Every structure is written in structure tokens, then in C-alpha cells.
C-alpha positions as CSV (number, residue, x, y, z in Angstrom):
1,M,0.0,0.0,0.0
2,N,1.5,3.4,-0.9
3,R,1.5,6.3,1.5
4,T,-1.4,8.1,-0.2
5,A,-3.6,5.1,0.0
6,F,-2.6,4.4,3.6
7,L,-3.4,8.0,4.6
8,R,-6.8,7.9,2.9
9,Q,-7.5,4.6,4.7
10,V,-6.6,6.3,8.0
11,E,-8.9,9.3,7.3
12,L,-11.8,6.9,6.6
13,E,-11.1,4.9,9.7
14,N,-11.0,8.1,11.8
15,E,-14.5,8.9,10.6
16,A,-15.7,5.4,11.4
17,E,-14.1,5.5,14.9
18,L,-15.7,8.9,15.6
19,E,-19.1,7.6,14.7
20,I,-18.6,4.7,17.1
21,L,-17.6,7.1,19.8
22,R,-20.7,9.1,19.2
23,T,-23.1,6.2,19.3
24,K,-21.6,3.8,21.8
25,G,-20.4,6.7,24.0
26,A,-23.8,8.2,24.3
27,A,-25.3,4.7,25.1
28,Y,-22.7,4.0,27.8
29,S,-22.1,7.4,29.4
30,G,-24.8,9.8,28.3
31,E,-24.1,13.3,27.1
32,E,-22.9,15.0,30.2
33,D,-19.8,13.1,31.1
34,A,-17.9,11.1,28.4
35,F,-16.3,9.0,31.1
36,A,-19.3,8.4,33.4
37,N,-19.3,4.7,32.7
38,F,-15.8,4.3,33.9
39,K,-16.4,6.4,36.9
40,R,-19.6,4.6,37.9
41,N,-18.1,1.2,37.6
42,A,-14.9,2.3,39.4
43,E,-17.0,3.5,42.4
44,K,-19.0,0.3,42.4
45,L,-15.9,-1.9,42.3
46,G,-13.6,0.1,44.5
47,L,-11.2,0.7,41.5
48,T,-10.0,3.8,39.7
49,K,-11.5,4.8,36.4
50,Y,-8.1,3.9,34.9
51,Q,-8.3,0.4,36.2
52,V,-11.8,0.0,34.8
53,W,-10.5,1.4,31.5
54,M,-7.8,-1.3,31.5
55,V,-10.3,-4.1,31.9
56,Y,-12.4,-2.8,29.0
57,A,-9.5,-2.0,26.7
58,F,-7.7,-5.3,27.4
59,K,-10.9,-7.2,26.5
60,H,-10.5,-5.8,22.9
61,I,-6.7,-6.4,22.8
62,D,-7.2,-10.0,24.0
63,A,-9.8,-10.6,21.2
64,I,-7.4,-9.1,18.6
65,Q,-4.6,-11.4,19.9
66,L,-6.8,-14.5,19.7
67,A,-7.9,-13.6,16.2
68,I,-4.3,-13.1,15.1
69,K,-3.3,-16.5,16.6
70,Q,-6.4,-18.3,15.2
71,D,-5.7,-21.1,12.7
72,P,-6.6,-19.7,9.3
73,S,-8.1,-23.1,8.3
74,R,-10.7,-22.9,11.1
75,P,-14.0,-21.1,10.4
76,R,-14.0,-17.5,11.6
77,E,-16.4,-16.5,14.4
78,K,-19.4,-14.4,13.5
79,S,-18.8,-11.5,16.0
80,E,-17.8,-8.0,15.0
81,G,-14.6,-9.1,13.3
82,M,-11.1,-7.7,13.3
83,T,-12.0,-4.3,11.9
84,G,-14.5,-3.7,14.7
85,R,-12.1,-4.9,17.3
86,I,-9.3,-2.6,16.0
87,R,-11.6,0.3,15.9
88,D,-12.7,-0.3,19.5
89,A,-9.1,-0.7,20.7
90,I,-8.1,2.6,19.0
91,N,-11.1,4.3,20.6
92,Y,-10.2,3.0,24.0
93,C,-6.8,4.8,23.6
94,K,-8.7,8.0,22.7
95,L,-10.8,7.6,25.8
96,L,-7.7,7.1,28.0
97,K,-6.2,10.2,26.5
98,G,-9.4,12.1,27.3
99,M,-9.4,10.9,30.9
100,L,-5.7,11.9,31.3
101,E,-6.5,15.3,29.8
102,E,-9.4,15.7,32.2
103,D,-7.2,15.0,35.2
104,G,-4.3,17.2,34.0
105,R,-2.0,14.1,33.7
106,L,-0.6,14.7,30.3
107,E,2.9,16.1,29.9
108,Q,1.7,18.9,27.7
109,P,-1.6,20.3,26.6
110,P,-2.9,18.8,23.3
111,E,-2.3,20.8,20.2
112,Q,-5.4,22.1,18.5
113,V,-5.5,20.6,15.0
114,L,-9.0,21.6,14.1
115,T,-9.3,24.2,11.4
116,S,-12.3,26.2,10.4
117,D,-13.6,25.9,6.8
């Protein structure tokens, strides 16, 4: 894959990932606090929101690992597939970054990359 094709693929994936964050995020956390699900479960379980994040994120990483190790001659499972798993794992990294930003735990403020049209 050449660089132009790869960058176009990344752009398309970013759009798909954002849509997942919009739909799943609203279902799990509501509109007021993007991290409410992590905070609620952290309180219920006596954990930090970061520990809850790790459990959720590692579930996706584990599924990716198992899919990669799967014998190609065996039938594939019918769940969301590798694309969905990768999108979810990427989104969990975005959620972690957001929680770290919320808590002032990043080494520098994020650069603004949004431009007006």
C-alpha cells in the first residue's frame, strides 16, 4: 500500500471511529460526562477509572490477539470481526487520553488541530 492510499484509509477509519464514539459513548455514558461509565463502575468496584479502562481495553486487545493467533483453516467467528475490534481498541486509547487530559495528567496540553472551513 502506498502512502497516499494508507493516509486515505486512516482518514476513513478516523471517521468510522468517531461515529462509534458518538453512538456507543452516548449509550454507555450519556451526554454530560464522556467518562461516566468508567467512573460509575470504578466506584461500584472500588477501583480507579483507569483500572476499569484497562479491563475494558484489554478485552479488545485480547480478542485481537486471539484472532491473530487463530488457525486460518478454522472457520472464523461471526462477531464484530477484526475491523470492529481494532476500531474499539483505538477508541479506548482515545478515551484514555481524554481521561488523562481531564485529570491534567498529560505532559503537555494537546495541540489544536481543528481548522475552520
